Every structure is written in C-alpha cells, then in structure tokens.
Phi, psi and omega in degrees: 000133183284141176279134179241133179286159185303324181294314178296320179300312179298319179297318179295319179297315180298321180291324178290320179295327179294337180279345184291136177266101184277139179287154178282167179300321180297317179297320179295315180296317181297314180291327177295315178297318179297322178296316179296320178296314180295323177295320179294317178296319179295317179297319178296314180302310183290331174294317178295319177296318179298316180295322179294317179295317179298317179298315180297315180293320178297320178296317181292315183291319182278352181089155182287000000 
C-alpha cells in the first residue's frame, strides 16, 4: 500500500466527498416518515400474531 502524506489524503477525501449525492431535506423527511410508518405497521402485525398464538396456546392448554 502506498504511503500518502496528510495533505494529499485530505485533498483526496475532499474530492470524494464532493462526488457524493446528498439527499434533499424533503427526501430525508419523507424517508424518515416512511420508516416510522413501516415500523408501526410491523409492530402492529407482530402484536396481532403474538395475540393469536397466545390465544391458540391458551385454548389448547386449558382444553377446548
């Protein structure tokens, strides 16, 4: 691996950061809201599945 002096390293980092496509504020807000919505839907789904399994097991253990 080639040794790079600190000045060259900083220049290379700055040139690579300039190539990054940063999201707009609107895109960040939209994706954040979507993540929260999907997390809420997933939590609701697994809560319902948990309640169904609990009901089924309770029915089996206590007898029909």
